[in-house]
KOLMARFI-92369 format. One record per residue (C-alpha): z, y, x; residue in one letter. Coordinates in steps of 0.02 Angstrom, whole numbers. Each point is the difference from the previous one (the first is absolute). Example, Ala and Ser with C-alpha at 12.3 -4.5 7.8 and 13.67 -1.06 7.14 Angstrom:
BEGIN
SITE, pz, py, px, type
SITE, 390, -225, 615, A .
SITE, -33, 172, 69, S .
This chain:
BEGIN
SITE, pz, py, px, type
SITE, 2532, 1963, -1836, M .
SITE, -180, 58, 26, K .
SITE, -3, -72, 176, I .
SITE, 69, -166, -63, L .
SITE, -130, -4, -139, A .
SITE, -140, 29, 125, K .
SITE, 65, -141, 108, I .
SITE, 6, -118, -148, L .
SITE, -176, 48, -56, W .
SITE, -56, -32, 178, G .
SITE, 75, -174, -10, L .
SITE, -95, -26, -163, V .
SITE, -163, 47, 87, Y .
SITE, 40, -124, 139, A .
SITE, 47, -145, -115, L .
SITE, -175, -76, -20, P .
SITE, -21, -5, 189, A .
SITE, 177, -62, 36, V .
SITE, -19, -148, -118, L .
SITE, -139, -73, 109, F .
SITE, 127, -24, 141, F .
SITE, 97, -128, -101, S .
SITE, 38, -113, 149, Y .
SITE, -56, 86, 161, Y .
SITE, 89, 88, 78, P .
SITE, 154, -104, -38, I .
SITE, 180, 19, 56, I .
SITE, 75, -173, 19, S .
SITE, 187, -10, -27, L .
SITE, 20, -187, 26, G .
SITE, 21, -132, -134, G .
SITE, 99, -148, -62, N .
SITE, -38, -173, -68, S .
SITE, -68, 67, -165, S .
SITE, -88, 165, 40, M .
SITE, -60, 124, 131, N .
SITE, 67, 178, 9, F .
SITE, -145, 120, 23, E .
SITE, -27, 184, -34, L .
SITE, -175, 65, -37, S .
SITE, -73, 174, -10, L .
SITE, -15, 0, -192, P .
SITE, 184, -46, -15, L .
SITE, 46, 143, 116, I .
SITE, -108, 116, -106, W .
SITE, 89, -64, -155, L .
SITE, 173, 38, 69, V .
SITE, -42, 178, 55, F .
SITE, -93, 41, -161, F .
SITE, 142, -62, -109, D .
SITE, 133, 92, 98, L .
SITE, -99, 161, -9, G .
SITE, -31, -23, -187, S .
SITE, 184, -27, -36, L .
SITE, 44, 157, 98, V .
SITE, -133, 95, -98, L .
SITE, 72, -64, -164, L .
SITE, 173, 63, 51, I .
SITE, -70, 170, 47, L .
SITE, -90, 13, -167, L .
SITE, 158, -45, -92, W .
SITE, 101, 131, 95, R .
SITE, -130, 130, -44, Q .
SITE, -2, -25, -189, V .
SITE, 159, -106, -24, R .
SITE, -99, -116, -110, R .
SITE, -153, -105, 36, I .
SITE, -115, -52, -142, E .
SITE, -154, -84, 70, L .
SITE, -156, 10, -110, P .
SITE, -68, -164, -64, G .
SITE, 158, -104, 18, I .
SITE, 169, 6, -86, S .
SITE, 166, -57, 71, D .
SITE, -2, -153, -114, R .
SITE, -175, -51, 51, R .
SITE, 48, 19, 182, F .
SITE, 148, -116, -28, F .
SITE, -108, -128, -90, L .
SITE, -123, -2, 144, L .
SITE, 144, -22, 123, A .
SITE, 61, -158, -87, L .
SITE, -111, -114, 104, L .
SITE, 54, 68, 171, P .
SITE, 180, -8, -61, L .
SITE, -18, -182, -51, Y .
SITE, -85, -44, 164, L .
SITE, 144, 80, 93, T .
SITE, 129, -95, -102, L .
SITE, -89, -164, 36, S .
SITE, 52, 17, 182, I .
SITE, 173, -63, -51, F .
SITE, -69, -173, -41, W .
SITE, -144, 2, 126, S .
SITE, -19, -150, 115, E .
SITE, -52, 122, 136, N .
SITE, 108, 156, -26, P .
SITE, -58, 92, 157, L .
SITE, -182, -13, -48, R .
SITE, 48, 49, -177, G .
SITE, 88, 158, 60, I .
SITE, -149, 53, 106, L .
SITE, -123, -37, -140, T .
SITE, 106, 97, -126, A .
SITE, -1, 146, 120, G .
SITE, -190, -1, 4, V .
SITE, -6, -12, -191, V .
SITE, 109, 154, -19, W .
SITE, -101, 95, 131, L .
SITE, -158, -37, -99, I .
SITE, 82, 50, -164, F .
SITE, 61, 167, 68, V .
SITE, -169, 35, 82, A .
SITE, -96, -29, -162, I .
SITE, 124, 109, -95, F .
SITE, -15, 138, 131, A .
SITE, -190, -3, 2, I .
SITE, -17, 12, -188, L .
SITE, 147, 108, -52, Y .
SITE, 100, 83, 141, I .
SITE, -126, 67, 125, L .
SITE, -117, 79, -131, P .
SITE, 142, 116, -50, Q .
SITE, -30, 99, 160, T .
SITE, -178, 41, -53, G .
SITE, -164, -88, 33, T .
SITE, -92, 39, 163, P .
SITE, -170, 77, -32, Q .
SITE, -98, -138, 88, R .
SITE, 112, -147, -43, L .
SITE, -140, -105, -74, R .
SITE, -124, 31, 141, C .
SITE, 132, -27, 135, S .
SITE, 60, -167, -67, V .
SITE, -175, -65, -38, L .
SITE, -55, 57, 172, G .
SITE, 146, -89, 82, S .
SITE, -37, -157, -99, L .
SITE, -185, -2, 43, S .
SITE, 12, 51, 182, I .
SITE, 141, -119, 40, S .
SITE, -91, -142, -89, G .
SITE, -160, 31, 98, V .
SITE, 91, 15, 167, L .
SITE, 99, -160, -28, V .
SITE, -161, -85, -56, G .
SITE, -83, 52, 163, I .
SITE, 149, -71, 94, W .
SITE, -22, -164, -94, C .
SITE, -176, -18, 68, F .
SITE, 54, 52, 176, I .
SITE, 141, -127, -14, Q .
SITE, -125, -135, -45, S .
SITE, -117, 45, 143, I .
SITE, 144, -5, 126, L .
SITE, 57, -167, -68, D .
SITE, -175, -72, 17, T .
SITE, -7, 63, 179, L .
SITE, 158, -98, 38, G .
SITE, 131, 137, 5, W .
SITE, 178, -67, -25, P .
SITE, 82, 20, -169, R .
SITE, 137, 107, 76, E .
SITE, -131, 134, 29, N .
SITE, -109, -22, -154, T .
SITE, 149, -22, -119, L .
SITE, -99, -142, -79, M .
SITE, 108, -129, -89, C .
SITE, -5, -181, 56, A .
SITE, -113, -66, -137, G .
SITE, -117, 151, 0, C .
SITE, -90, -42, 160, S .
SITE, -182, -55, 12, Y .
SITE, 68, -173, 42, R .
SITE, 42, -31, -184, S .
SITE, -172, 10, -82, F .
SITE, -111, 59, 141, G .
SITE, 17, 183, -47, F .
SITE, 155, 113, -2, P .
SITE, 81, 71, -157, H .
SITE, 103, 152, 49, P .
SITE, 176, 44, -51, S .
SITE, -1, 182, 58, G .
SITE, 178, 61, 22, F .
SITE, 66, -120, -134, A .
SITE, 82, -167, 30, I .
SITE, -153, -95, -63, E .
SITE, -168, 30, -87, P .
SITE, 77, -35, -171, Q .
SITE, 100, 161, 16, F .
SITE, -142, 95, 85, M .
SITE, -115, -39, -145, G .
SITE, 136, 50, -122, N .
SITE, 21, 167, 88, L .
SITE, -186, 35, -22, L .
SITE, 3, -25, -189, L .
SITE, 63, 175, -41, A .
SITE, -120, 100, 110, P .
SITE, -150, -109, -47, T .
SITE, 30, 9, -188, L .
SITE, 38, 186, 12, T .
SITE, -165, 31, 90, A .
SITE, -94, -97, -135, L .
SITE, 91, 97, -136, Y .
SITE, -51, 165, 80, L .
SITE, -180, -63, 8, L .
SITE, -10, -28, -187, I .
SITE, 97, 157, -49, S .
SITE, -87, 124, 117, T .
SITE, -141, 115, -54, K .
SITE, -128, 49, 132, V .
SITE, -26, 189, -8, I .
SITE, -131, 26, 136, G .
SITE, -17, 8, 189, K .
SITE, 110, 151, 30, K .
SITE, 175, 22, -71, P .
SITE, 50, 162, -84, N .
SITE, 159, -1, 103, K .
SITE, 38, -79, 169, P .
SITE, 122, -120, -82, S .
SITE, -18, -187, -18, S .
SITE, -13, -102, -159, T .
SITE, 99, 87, -136, Q .
SITE, 42, -20, -183, L .
SITE, -118, 85, -121, V .
SITE, 59, -43, -174, K .
SITE, 57, -141, -109, C .
SITE, -134, -85, -104, K .
SITE, 19, -41, -183, N .
SITE, 42, -179, 47, N .
SITE, 154, 59, 93, G .
SITE, -69, -38, 174, I .
SITE, 2, 135, 132, A .
SITE, -167, 56, 70, E .
SITE, -18, 53, 181, Y .
SITE, -140, 96, 83, K .
SITE, -76, -24, 172, A .
SITE, -157, 42, 95, T .
SITE, -132, -133, 28, S .
SITE, 55, -15, 182, W .
SITE, 181, -23, -51, Q .
SITE, -50, -130, -127, Y .
SITE, -102, -95, 130, T .
SITE, 148, 4, 118, G .
SITE, 111, -66, -139, L .
SITE, -122, -144, -28, C .
SITE, 6, -42, 185, I .
SITE, 191, 5, 1, V .
SITE, 12, -111, -155, A .
SITE, -123, -124, 75, G .
SITE, 87, -6, 168, F .
SITE, 172, -26, -77, L .
SITE, -70, -136, -112, S .
SITE, -85, -82, 149, L .
SITE, 163, 0, 99, T .
SITE, 94, -75, -146, L .
SITE, -124, -144, -10, F .
SITE, 3, -19, 189, F .
SITE, 188, -32, 0, T .
SITE, -46, -167, -80, F .
SITE, 158, 8, -107, S .
SITE, -31, -98, -159, R .
SITE, 147, 81, -89, G .
SITE, -62, 176, 33, A .
SITE, -182, -44, -35, I .
SITE, 42, -86, -165, Y .
SITE, 108, 148, -51, A .
SITE, -141, 119, 47, Y .
SITE, -122, -99, -107, G .
SITE, 116, 2, -151, V .
SITE, 32, 186, 21, A .
SITE, -188, 34, 6, L .
SITE, -27, -95, -162, I .
SITE, 139, 98, -86, V .
SITE, -65, 165, 68, M .
SITE, -177, -39, -59, M .
SITE, 61, -44, -175, I .
SITE, 102, 160, -13, M .
SITE, -143, 104, 70, A .
SITE, -121, -74, -128, L .
SITE, 119, 35, -143, R .
SITE, 23, 180, 56, R .
SITE, -185, 26, 39, R .
SITE, 39, 25, 182, L .
SITE, -93, -149, 73, F .
SITE, -107, 21, 156, R .
SITE, -94, -133, 96, W .
SITE, 103, 42, 155, A .
SITE, 138, -110, -73, L .
SITE, -116, -149, 25, I .
SITE, -114, 47, 144, T .
SITE, 136, 58, 122, V .
SITE, 107, -159, -11, P .
SITE, -151, -117, -1, V .
SITE, -84, 81, 150, I .
SITE, 168, 5, 91, S .
SITE, 29, -185, -32, F .
SITE, -173, -45, 65, I .
SITE, 28, 107, 154, L .
SITE, 168, -84, 30, S .
SITE, -86, -170, 3, L .
SITE, -127, 71, 123, V .
SITE, 139, 68, 111, V .
SITE, 93, -166, -4, Q .
SITE, -159, -94, 45, G .
SITE, -38, 122, 140, T .
SITE, 173, -20, 75, F .
SITE, -20, -189, -7, A .
SITE, -175, 5, 75, E .
SITE, 51, 104, 151, F .
SITE, 179, -65, 12, G .
SITE, 70, -133, 119, P .
SITE, -7, -140, -129, T .
SITE, -145, -115, -39, S .
SITE, -16, 71, -175, E .
SITE, -168, 71, -52, S .
SITE, -37, 143, -119, F .
SITE, -38, -119, -144, G .
SITE, 150, -113, 26, S .
SITE, 118, 150, 2, A .
SITE, -71, 69, -162, V .
SITE, 9, -171, -84, S .
SITE, 180, -21, 61, K .
SITE, 47, 170, -70, S .
SITE, -73, -39, -171, L .
SITE, 80, -172, 1, H .
SITE, 172, 72, 38, Q .
SITE, -10, 146, -122, L .
SITE, -60, -111, -142, S .
SITE, 137, -130, 29, L .
SITE, -130, -129, 48, G .
SITE, -111, 25, -153, I .
SITE, -147, 80, 92, I .
SITE, -48, -118, 141, D .
SITE, -155, 50, 97, L .
SITE, 57, -73, 166, R .
SITE, -126, -142, -6, S .
SITE, -141, 128, -10, L .
SITE, 53, 97, 154, S .
SITE, -45, -43, 178, E .
SITE, 104, -120, 104, D .
SITE, 120, -38, -143, T .
SITE, -32, -186, -26, T .
SITE, 141, -44, 116, K .
SITE, 113, 130, -80, S .
SITE, -32, -68, -175, V .
SITE, 34, -177, 58, E .
SITE, 163, 52, 82, N .
SITE, 49, 96, -155, S .
SITE, -30, -150, -114, S .
SITE, 88, -117, 121, T .
SITE, 155, 108, 11, N .
SITE, 4, 40, -185, C .
SITE, 171, -29, -74, G .
SITE, 93, -3, 165, K .
SITE, 149, 111, 23, D .
SITE, -21, 141, 123, V .
SITE, 163, 70, 64, E .
SITE, 27, 183, -42, N .
SITE, -177, 17, -66, T .
SITE, 44, 117, -141, A .
SITE, 73, 125, 119, N .
SITE, -151, -22, 111, A .
SITE, -126, 48, -132, V .
SITE, 109, 143, -56, D .
SITE, 7, 52, 179, N .
SITE, 173, -47, 58, S .
SITE, -47, -173, 59, C .
SITE, 90, -86, 141, E .
SITE, -133, -135, 15, S .
SITE, -115, 119, 93, V .
SITE, 135, 34, 127, D .
SITE, 33, -185, 15, K .
SITE, -183, -34, 38, N .
SITE, 0, 138, 129, V .
SITE, 159, -70, 77, D .
SITE, -78, -172, 10, K .
SITE, -151, 73, 90, M .
SITE, 115, 92, 121, Q .
SITE, 100, -158, 33, D .
SITE, -162, -94, 32, L .
SITE, -52, 129, 128, V .
SITE, 170, -1, 85, E .
SITE, 11, -190, 9, N .
SITE, -180, -30, 58, T .
SITE, -33, -33, 185, P .
SITE, -80, 141, 94, E .
SITE, -151, -108, 39, T .
SITE, -49, -6, -183, V .
SITE, -100, 151, -55, E .
SITE, 59, 71, -167, I .
SITE, -141, 79, -100, P .
SITE, 30, 178, -57, T .
SITE, -54, 73, -166, P .
SITE, -147, 82, 88, K .
SITE, -62, -170, 62, E .
SITE, 40, -107, -151, T .
SITE, 22, 63, -178, D .
SITE, 166, -27, -85, E .
SITE, 17, -91, -164, E .
SITE, 71, 93, -151, A .
SITE, 156, -82, -71, I .
SITE, -50, 4, -184, F .
SITE, -163, -61, -71, E .
SITE, 11, 89, -167, G .
SITE, 120, 7, -145, Y .
SITE, 171, -66, 47, V .
SITE, 78, -70, -161, P .
SITE, 172, -11, 82, E .
SITE, 9, 189, -3, S .
SITE, 0, -7, -190, T .
SITE, 101, -160, -14, N .
SITE, 145, 64, 104, I .
SITE, 11, 159, -104, R .
SITE, 0, -100, -160, L .
SITE, 129, -117, 75, S .
SITE, 116, 146, 39, L .
SITE, -21, 64, -177, N .
SITE, 46, -171, -70, K .
SITE, 151, -10, 116, T .
SITE, 56, 172, -58, A .
SITE, -13, -52, -183, V .
SITE, 93, -163, 35, K .
SITE, 140, 95, 88, T .
SITE, 9, 125, -144, W .
SITE, 7, -142, -127, W .
SITE, 131, -94, 101, Q .
SITE, 154, 63, -93, N .
SITE, 45, 123, -141, P .
SITE, 63, 131, 122, K .
SITE, -166, 10, 93, N .
SITE, -93, -2, -166, F .
SITE, 96, 147, -71, L .
SITE, 42, 115, 147, I .
SITE, -94, -78, 146, G .
SITE, 55, -35, 178, V .
SITE, 26, 184, 38, G .
SITE, -107, 131, 85, L .
SITE, -68, -60, 167, G .
SITE, 59, -178, -26, G .
SITE, -164, -86, -43, A .
SITE, -37, -75, 171, G .
SITE, 178, -58, 30, T .
SITE, 16, -73, -175, A .
SITE, -163, -98, 12, M .
SITE, 47, -64, 173, H .
SITE, 172, -57, -58, N .
SITE, -68, -82, -158, A .
SITE, -155, -81, 75, F .
SITE, 17, -6, 191, P .
SITE, -143, -124, 16, D .
SITE, -122, 115, -90, E .
SITE, 62, 167, 69, V .
SITE, 51, -30, 180, T .
SITE, 60, 176, 42, S .
SITE, 109, 126, -92, P .
SITE, -118, 135, 64, K .
SITE, -135, -65, -117, E .
SITE, -45, 113, -146, I .
SITE, -83, -30, -167, V .
SITE, -174, 68, 31, Q .
SITE, -7, 62, -179, N .
SITE, 102, 149, -58, E .
SITE, 18, -49, -185, P .
SITE, 66, -174, 46, F .
SITE, 111, 75, 135, S .
SITE, 72, 123, -126, L .
SITE, 27, -140, -125, L .
SITE, 96, -104, 126, L .
SITE, 105, 144, 67, E .
SITE, 41, 92, -162, T .
SITE, -18, -135, -132, G .
SITE, -50, 25, -180, L .
SITE, 100, 161, -13, I .
SITE, -97, 78, 143, G .
SITE, -169, -44, -76, I .
SITE, 54, 72, -168, V .
SITE, 54, 162, 86, L .
SITE, -166, 13, 91, V .
SITE, -97, -19, -163, I .
SITE, 116, 124, -87, F .
SITE, -26, 133, 134, E .
SITE, -188, -25, 3, L .
SITE, -2, 29, -188, L .
SITE, 101, 159, 20, I .
SITE, -119, 65, 132, I .
SITE, -167, -47, -76, F .
SITE, 37, -20, -186, F .
SITE, 144, 120, -41, P .
SITE, -59, 22, -179, K .
SITE, 58, -178, -37, L .
SITE, 179, 65, 6, F .
SITE, 86, 128, -113, P .
SITE, 6, 173, 76, G .
SITE, 189, 9, -20, R .
SITE, 20, -161, 99, F .
SITE, -100, 63, 149, L .
SITE, 52, 183, 5, D .
SITE, 166, 13, -92, G .
SITE, 54, 178, -30, R .
SITE, -159, 69, 80, S .
SITE, -97, -75, -145, Y .
SITE, 88, 116, -122, K .
SITE, -58, 151, 99, V .
SITE, -178, -65, -2, M .
SITE, 4, -12, -190, W .
SITE, 33, 187, -10, Q .
SITE, -172, 38, 69, R .
SITE, -163, -4, -93, T .
SITE, -99, -161, -9, Q .
SITE, -134, 72, 114, L .
SITE, 127, 46, 134, E .
SITE, 74, -174, -7, Q .
SITE, -171, -79, 27, Q .
SITE, -37, 113, 147, K .
SITE, 168, -37, 78, Q .
SITE, -21, -187, -19, R .
SITE, -180, 2, 59, R .
SITE, 33, 108, 152, G .
SITE, 162, -72, 67, S .
SITE, 27, -176, -62, S .
SITE, -29, -134, 131, L .
SITE, -43, -122, -136, G .
SITE, -141, 105, -72, S .
SITE, -173, -78, 2, W .
SITE, -78, 174, -13, Q .
SITE, 7, 30, 188, H .
SITE, -162, 69, 69, S .
SITE, -8, -137, 134, A .
SITE, 43, -148, -110, V .
SITE, -169, -77, 49, V .
SITE, 70, -12, 177, L .
SITE, 185, -29, -32, L .
SITE, -14, -149, -117, L .
SITE, -120, -100, 112, P .
SITE, 107, 39, 151, L .
SITE, 159, -61, -86, L .
SITE, -89, -159, -56, I .
SITE, -65, -28, 176, A .
SITE, 175, 18, 72, Y .
SITE, 67, -123, -128, F .
SITE, -132, -126, 52, V .
SITE, 45, 18, 183, T .
SITE, 185, -28, -39, L .
SITE, -49, -179, -42, N .
SITE, -52, -27, 181, F .
SITE, 155, 61, 92, F .
SITE, 177, 61, -26, S .
SITE, 111, 124, 87, G .
SITE, 28, 188, -2, L .
SITE, -6, 76, 176, P .
SITE, -182, -48, 31, N .
SITE, -65, 51, -171, A .
SITE, 72, 172, -35, L .
SITE, -172, 64, -52, Q .
SITE, 12, -102, -160, I .
SITE, 147, 104, -57, Y .
SITE, -39, 171, 75, L .
SITE, -188, 26, -17, M .
SITE, -13, -8, -192, P .
SITE, 130, 138, -30, P .
SITE, -76, 106, 139, L .
SITE, -175, -14, -75, L .
SITE, 73, 30, -173, Y .
SITE, 75, 162, 64, L .
SITE, -151, 74, 89, I .
SITE, -137, -52, -123, L .
SITE, 70, 81, -157, Q .
SITE, -130, 103, -89, K .
SITE, 112, 154, -8, N .
SITE, 99, -21, 159, L .
SITE, 92, 165, 7, K .
SITE, 31, 14, -187, K .
SITE, 62, -178, -10, A .
SITE, 128, 26, 137, L .
SITE, 63, 178, -16, L .
SITE, 110, -15, -153, F .
SITE, 144, 114, -40, S .
SITE, 178, -58, 27, Q .
SITE, 25, -13, -187, N .
SITE, -143, -124, -27, A .
SITE, 119, -130, -68, L .
């Protein structure tokens, strides 16, 4: 059992790094008319971790013949399992049963993994350097993947093929004149989302770390000192360590902005506002919360302009910066007329305003086929041109970027898919109440409105609307119910949540009950890292309004419980309960 526990803790250490490989490398298993069958590294991690956790649970049960996990009762576990159970049952009326089965499998894998991270694995004892190991894995992997993003952009600008750079079709410099990298994710939207946790964690450590001098008392890295009166943990670090942490936070923030993903950037902005408000209320505010993101954003504009200036396109530094601001602000900030050589671009933009651009939404969100079509047209032109005609190369004649600024179709198509999902949900009482079944959104929209949704492979690029369509009103009510159990358990009677375990709790003193609830309840707002966890959860919720799907966004479901586990103020005491805790 000790060997198995070490293996599982090793998988926990590797989780932050594994999540970055959400799409590459990929194992393709074919596909059908409504979906592709692909296996990614995070999914493989999920399978092995869950299997090992279940084996560990069995071994623990055989050792004591009774498992009582601290912080959760059997009734609360059942209540939290209601949503996965309902999603699984919805397969029976799903319009795409195969996709529903596979999606339900991922849901259960996520559920078991969260349960194992918070309740099963800690029963084996907490590794001495758990916090430092996980934070180190999160920071180092984030920095390395960020470096790869810049290398990826340089290679793309130099003309390397996408098969080698792993750059998605709409991420190339051909789109706006400068690249926006996708890393090892399927597109920059997911790459930016993956950077939210390490970036916000680095900022949280900046505001909660106390500088103790140039030389550490021990050769260890940043470590927990004590818990302040406001309930926030305080860490200590040398001045050199703190400077390095500032550089890491700035670089991660710069990379996030450089992905040019509006969903991730908007979510990052909202999370920063929430974190600043909470830091002010708890007297934890530091100017790093403002200076690091602002400087990183300015540097990202400089980097985008530099790529455009030295890239193969005719874009200048000023036109690239103005395009970036125009796109990120949804067309509100328009400085294109002030930049060099943009008169023609502005005229073309106003002339083409309102025209439909095929597949533009996917282009801006970095899965665009229009870029490939333009490249194919150029290749056809070269192949069908007589040999006597000299074709200019990018070195001899600059290319023209495809987009001249904000592309409203990218927003309009998303909104159109949302409206189609609502219309399909409202179509009949069955869809309204129980939905079209798990995994059936694309097929249902295509069958109901084939002129608007031309392929059953299409998805609702908004998780709340997708959930509404697939699970109906009952599914939404269950989601809200489970969120209340997790974050606001005091709204419910103790007997309802814990059953017979609640009677045992009443036999203790009031002080012991408070300590038990404060130390082990997932819904407690007394966690030492609440200044990080709440902004991160809000940021993830914002990003769920920009895409849907589980396999490419496992970090949304796995990173919060992992950070909750390692950032507790009394890590060992909070986890090493006796078997008779409940």
